[in-house]
C-alpha positions in Angstrom: -48.2 -34.9 -3.1 -44.6 -35.3 -5.1 -43.9 -31.9 -3.7 -45.1 -32.6 0.0 -42.6 -35.5 -0.4 -39.9 -34.0 -1.5 -39.6 -30.9 0.7 -39.9 -34.1 3.6 -37.2 -35.2 2.1 -35.3 -32.0 1.7 -35.6 -31.2 5.5 -35.0 -35.2 6.2 -31.6 -34.4 4.4 -31.0 -31.1 5.9 -31.2 -32.7 9.7 -29.2 -35.5 9.3 -26.6 -33.2 7.7 -26.8 -31.0 10.7 -26.7 -33.9 13.0 -23.5 -34.8 11.0 -21.9 -31.6 11.8 -22.7 -31.9 15.3 -20.8 -35.3 15.6 -17.7 -34.2 13.8 -17.8 -31.4 16.1 -17.9 -32.8 19.1 -15.3 -35.6 18.2 -12.4 -33.3 16.5 -9.8 -32.3 18.7 -10.2 -28.8 19.3 -8.3 -26.3 20.6 -9.9 -24.9 23.6 -10.2 -21.1 24.3 -7.7 -21.4 27.0 -5.0 -22.2 24.7 -5.0 -18.8 22.8 -4.0 -16.0 25.0 -5.8 -13.0 24.9 -3.1 -11.1 22.9 -2.9 -14.0 20.3 -6.8 -12.9 19.6 -6.0 -9.2 19.3 -2.7 -9.8 17.1 -5.2 -12.2 14.5 -7.8 -9.6 15.1 -5.7 -6.9 13.9 -4.0 -8.9 11.2 -7.3 -9.4 9.7 -8.2 -6.0 9.8 -5.5 -4.9 8.2 -4.9 -7.2 5.6 -8.9 -6.7 4.9 -7.6 -2.9 4.4 -5.0 -3.7 2.1 -6.9 -5.5 -0.3 -9.8 -2.6 -0.1 -6.8 -0.4 -1.1 -5.7 -3.1 -3.9 -8.9 -3.0 -5.3 -8.3 1.1 -5.5 -6.1 0.4 -8.4 -9.4 -0.2 -10.1 -10.7 2.6 -9.4 -7.9 4.7 -10.7 -8.0 2.3 -13.9 -11.5 3.4 -14.4 -11.2 6.8 -14.1 -8.5 7.4 -16.2 -9.8 5.5 -19.2 -12.9 7.3 -18.7 -11.4 10.9 -18.6 -9.4 9.9 -21.6 -9.8 9.0 -25.0 -10.8 5.5 -26.4 -7.5 5.3 -28.5 -5.7 5.2 -25.3 -7.6 2.9 -23.3 -5.4 -0.2 -23.3 -2.5 1.9 -22.5 -4.2 3.5 -19.4 -5.0 0.1 -18.2 -1.5 -1.5 -18.9 0.3 1.5 -17.0 -2.3 0.8 -14.3 -1.4 -2.7 -14.0 2.2 -2.6 -14.2 2.7 0.1 -11.8 1.4 -2.3 -9.2 2.9 -5.4 -10.6 6.4 -3.6 -10.9 6.0 -1.3 -7.7 5.3 -4.2 -5.5 8.8 -5.9 -6.3 10.9 -2.7 -6.3 9.0 -1.3 -3.2 9.7 -5.2 -1.3 13.0 -5.1 -2.3 14.5 -1.6 -1.7 11.9 0.8 -0.8 10.4 -1.0 2.4 13.9 -0.8 4.0 14.2 2.6 2.8 10.8 3.9 4.6 11.6 1.6 7.6 14.9 0.7 8.2 16.7 2.1 11.5 16.9 5.8 10.6 19.8 7.7 9.1 19.8 11.3 10.8 16.0 11.3 10.5 16.4 11.0 6.9 16.2 7.8 5.2 16.2 4.1 6.6 19.3 2.1 6.1 19.3 -1.3 7.7 17.2 -4.3 7.4 15.9 -6.2 4.7 11.9 -6.8 4.2 12.2 -10.6 3.1 14.4 -12.0 5.7 14.1 -9.5 8.8 11.3 -8.8 11.5 12.3 -5.1 11.9 11.6 -5.4 15.8 12.6 -1.4 16.1 9.1 -0.7 14.7 7.3 -2.6 17.7 4.9 -3.9 15.3 2.0 -5.3 16.8 1.4 -7.7 14.0 4.0 -9.6 11.7 6.0 -8.0 9.2 4.1 -9.6 6.3 1.0 -8.2 7.3 2.6 -4.8 7.6 4.6 -5.1 4.4 1.7 -5.4 2.5 -0.2 -3.2 3.5 2.3 -0.4 2.6 3.3 -2.1 -0.4 -0.5 -1.0 -1.6 0.2 2.8 -0.3 3.1 2.9 -2.2 1.7 1.6 -5.7 -1.6 4.2 -4.8 1.3 7.3 -5.1 3.1 5.6 -8.2 -0.4 5.5 -10.1 -1.4 8.5 -9.3 1.3 9.9 -11.8 -0.3 8.0 -14.6 -3.4 10.2 -15.4 -1.7 13.2 -15.6 1.3 11.9 -17.9 -2.0 10.2 -20.6 -2.1 9.6 -23.8 1.3 10.9 -24.8 4.1 9.3 -22.4 6.3 6.1 -23.7 5.3 3.0 -22.1 8.9 2.0 -21.2 9.4 5.2 -19.9 6.8 5.3 -17.2 7.4 2.0 -16.1 11.2 2.9 -15.4 9.5 6.1 -13.8 7.2 3.7 -11.7 10.6 1.7 -10.1 12.2 4.4 -9.0 9.2 6.0 -7.5 8.0 3.2 -5.4 11.9 2.3 -4.6 13.3 5.3 -3.6 11.2 8.7 -3.9 8.2 7.6 -2.1 10.0 5.7 0.6 12.6 8.7 1.6 9.3 10.9 2.4 7.4 7.7 4.0 10.6 7.5 6.4 10.1 11.1 7.1 6.8 10.7 8.7 6.3 7.2 9.5 9.1 5.2 9.6 11.3 7.6 12.8 12.1 10.5 10.3 12.5 14.1 11.4 9.3 15.0 10.6 8.0 12.4 13.0 10.1 13.5 15.5 9.0 16.9 15.2 5.3 15.8 15.4 4.0 16.2 12.1 0.8 14.7 11.7 -0.4 12.8 8.3 -3.1 10.4 9.6 -3.1 7.9 6.3 -1.0 10.1 3.6 -2.3 13.2 2.3 0.9 14.2 2.0 2.9 11.1 1.8 1.0 9.5 -0.7 -1.0 12.0 -2.0 1.0 14.9 -2.0 4.1 13.0 -3.2 1.8 11.7 -6.4 0.1 15.2 -7.2 4.1 16.7 -7.4 5.6 13.8 -9.7 2.5 14.0 -11.4 3.2 17.7 -12.5 6.4 17.5 -12.9 6.0 14.4 -15.7 3.3 16.4 -17.5 5.5 19.4 -17.2 8.4 17.3 -18.9 6.1 15.8 -21.6 4.4 19.0 -22.7 0.9 19.2 -23.8 -1.1 16.9 -25.9 -1.7 17.7 -29.6 -4.4 19.8 -30.1 -4.8 21.3 -26.5 -3.1 24.8 -26.8 -3.8 26.9 -30.1 -1.3 29.5 -30.9 -3.2 32.5 -29.4 -2.9 31.0 -25.9 -6.7 29.5 -25.7 -7.1 26.2 -24.6 -9.2 23.1 -26.0 -11.3 21.0 -24.2 -10.4 17.4 -24.8 -13.4 15.3 -22.8 -13.1 11.8 -22.0 -14.8 9.0 -24.2 -16.9 7.7 -21.3 -18.1 9.4 -18.0 -19.7 6.5 -17.0 -16.8 4.5 -16.8 -15.1 7.9 -14.6 -17.8 7.6 -12.3 -17.6 4.0 -11.7 -13.8 4.6 -11.2 -14.7 7.3 -8.3 -17.2 5.0 -6.7 -14.6 2.0 -6.4 -11.9 4.6 -4.7 -14.8 5.8 -2.3 -15.5 2.3 -1.4 -11.8 1.9 -1.2 -10.9 4.5 0.9 -12.4 3.4 3.9 -9.9 0.5 3.9 -7.0 3.3 2.8 -7.7 5.5 6.0 -9.5 3.1 8.7 -6.7 0.3 7.9 -4.3 2.8 8.9 -5.6 2.9 12.4 -3.4 -0.6 12.4 -5.7 -2.0 15.0 -9.4 -3.6 14.9 -9.5 -2.3 18.2 -9.1 1.1 17.9 -11.6 3.4 19.5 -11.1 6.1 16.8 -12.3 3.6 14.0 -15.9 4.7 13.7 -14.6 8.7 13.4 -12.1 7.9 11.0 -14.5 6.3 8.5 -17.3 9.1 9.2 -14.9 11.6 8.8 -13.6 10.2 5.4 -17.2 9.9 4.0 -18.4 13.1 5.3 -15.3 14.8 3.5 -15.8 13.3 0.5 -19.5 13.9 0.3 -18.9 17.7 1.1 -16.0 18.0 -1.8 -18.5 16.2 -4.3 -21.5 18.9 -2.9 -19.3 22.3 -3.2 -17.2 21.2 -6.7 -20.8 20.7 -8.1 -22.1 24.1 -6.5 -18.9 25.9 -7.6 -19.2 24.7 -11.6 -22.9 25.4 -11.2 -22.3 28.9 -10.5 -19.6 29.5 -12.8 -20.6 27.7 -16.1 -24.2 27.9 -15.3 -24.3 24.0 -15.5 -23.5 21.4 -12.2 -20.5 19.6 -14.5 -20.4 16.0 -14.2 -16.6 15.1 -14.1 -15.6 18.1 -11.8 -18.2 17.0 -9.3 -17.1 13.5 -9.6 -13.2 14.7 -9.2 -14.7 16.6 -6.2 -15.5 13.7 -3.9 -11.7 12.7 -5.0 -10.8 16.1 -3.5 -12.9 15.6 -0.5 -10.9 12.2 0.1 -7.6 13.4 -0.1 -8.7 16.4 2.1 -9.1 14.6 5.1 -6.5 11.7 4.9 -4.4 12.9 6.8 -6.3 14.5 9.6 -9.0 11.6 9.9 -8.2 10.6 13.1 -7.6 14.2 14.8 -10.5 16.1 13.3 -14.2 16.1 14.2 -16.9 15.6 11.6 -17.5 18.9 11.2 -14.0 19.7 11.1 -13.9 16.6 7.9 -17.1 18.7 6.5 -15.2 21.8 6.0 -11.9 20.2 5.0 -13.4 18.5 2.2 -16.1 21.5 1.4 -12.5 23.8 1.2 -11.2 20.7 -0.7 -13.9 20.9 -3.4 -13.7 24.3 -3.9 -9.8 24.3 -4.4 -10.3 21.7 -6.6 -11.9 23.8 -9.1 -9.7 26.8 -9.2 -6.9 24.6 -9.3 -8.0 23.0 -12.1 -8.3 26.3 -14.2 -5.2 27.8 -12.9 -2.8 24.5 -13.9 -4.7 24.1 -17.3 -5.0 27.8 -18.4 -2.6 29.6 -16.5 0.7 27.5 -15.9 -0.9 25.4 -19.1 0.4 22.3 -17.7 -1.9 19.5 -19.1 -3.3 17.1 -17.3 -6.0 15.3 -19.0 -7.6 13.8 -15.6 -6.8 16.4 -12.9 -4.6 14.7 -10.4 -2.2 17.3 -10.0 -5.3 18.9 -8.4 -6.7 16.1 -6.9 -4.1 14.8 -5.5 -1.4 17.3 -4.9 -3.4 20.3 -4.1 -5.8 19.2 -2.1 -2.7 16.8 -0.6 -1.3 20.2 0.5 -4.4 21.2 1.5 -5.6 18.6 3.8 -1.9 18.5 5.3 -2.2 22.4 6.1 -6.3 21.5 7.6 -4.7 19.4 10.2 -2.9 22.7 11.7 -6.3 24.6 11.5 -8.8 21.6 12.4 -7.1 19.1 14.4 -9.1 19.0 18.0 -5.8 18.3 19.8 -2.9 21.5 18.6 -5.2 23.0 16.0 -4.9 26.9 15.3 -8.9 26.6 15.6 -9.1 25.0 18.7 -6.4 27.0 20.6 -3.6 25.5 19.8 -1.6 28.2 18.2 0.3 28.1 15.4 3.1 25.4 16.1 1.4 22.5 14.6 0.4 24.5 11.4 4.0 25.7 11.1 5.2 22.0 11.5 2.6 21.1 8.7 3.7 23.6 6.4 7.3 22.5 6.8 5.9 18.7 6.2 4.6 20.2 2.8 7.9 22.6 1.9 9.9 19.6 2.6 8.1 17.1 0.5 7.6 19.5 -2.4 11.5 20.3 -2.5 12.2 16.3 -2.6 9.5 15.2 -4.5 9.9 17.7 -7.3 14.1 18.1 -7.4 13.6 14.0 -7.7 11.1 13.3 -10.4 12.7 16.4 -12.5 15.9 14.9 -12.8 14.4 11.5 -13.3 11.9 12.9 -16.1 14.9 14.9 -17.6 17.1 11.7 -17.6 14.3 9.3 -19.4 13.6 12.2 -22.1 17.1 12.3 -22.5 18.4 8.2 -22.8 14.8 5.9 -23.1 12.8 8.6 -24.5 9.7 10.0 -22.9 7.2 11.2 -25.6 6.1 9.1 -28.2 6.1 10.4 -31.7 2.9 12.8 -32.9 2.0 10.6 -35.4 1.6 7.6 -32.8 0.0 10.2 -30.2 -2.9 11.1 -33.1 -3.7 7.6 -34.0 -3.5 6.1 -30.4 -1.2 4.4 -27.6 -3.3 1.4 -27.9 -1.8 0.9 -31.4 1.4 2.3 -31.4 2.5 1.1 -27.6 0.7 -2.2 -27.8 -0.3 -3.2 -30.9 -4.0 -3.7 -30.2 -7.3 -1.7 -29.8 -9.3 -1.5 -26.5 -12.3 -1.0 -28.7 -12.4 -3.1 -31.6 -15.4 -0.5 -33.0 -13.1 2.2 -32.6 -12.9 4.9 -34.6 -10.0 7.7 -34.2 -11.5 11.4 -33.5 
């Protein structure tokens, strides 16, 4: 009886609340639909979509942090987190104050932007359909992504102040110049270069800078023997690594999908389907190749295979068919395995998480894949070699610019502030040496 009464009173209270809400809505001054033009509604829809995509890309930084932490040793986990956290913090300021103008200001001979202030000007020359600050935050999270790629390649032996300095320079100068060439009215955009969401602009830039950083730092202690043989240095948590990859896969729907810059773009579905298919194909082929090579399907390589597929489709996610996306991702997964081995065993550049291969090598492949597989202008679709040549030119220009500027930057840091921690600190762990704490209270050195 008590239960029945309670239910009756609950329903009665709910009905009263519903009636009250209806009365409030009836008597509130409401802006009629006619007061908002169709253009206003389109701008609002586009703005909400771009902001949502920006938030997804921001969340990718959690994914990067988990991948790098899981693929490295426990004694450096806190340092990894700090680097990723501060890359976004410092990169946001440097890109907003300097980088955005260099990237999207009025072009100077197609090389770099030179006018405008992201905090005061509206950049009307861009012809944006959304408010400038919506566009700014979307571009900011991309810039920080390019910078944080380097963190994994230089993990476990770089000085924290040196890393911070690198992050500022890359987001303020190095990355924006490449971005201007492709998205800001620069010479590559004028030539017809296609990089829908950043295989070259973001991932290629981050990957080449990662290679230069790892090269100037040198290998971690114990990585290479005197006879040239290589020692594996496994990470402490494959579980964290897997979580990070899944977060990145999820965030990539915003990374590529948001690059439509419109909630009403009819190709939105194609972009996200291609993104998903390429990631899946990359994971499958990386697993298959390692299974055939090592008689066991390698977990970490399979996880990186998904990322390789994502990077491989980022340039052409709006220009390839779903079958083309599967091919691009599958080849990316294969390339990843051999790239990791070549960089690790032949070139002997120590990259703890495979960042150079995932983002650099596969970023290059993804850009060239557009020249082969684009449904309009691709070589395999009867378009000839013209587009492929433009794509190759863009790749070479990016490698030359980023390679040279990153080399100068790391050389300057090494000779001034210092780039590498002392051997004793590296052996003990950067958590203690750089931050005076341990990420895990029960940590035992190994």
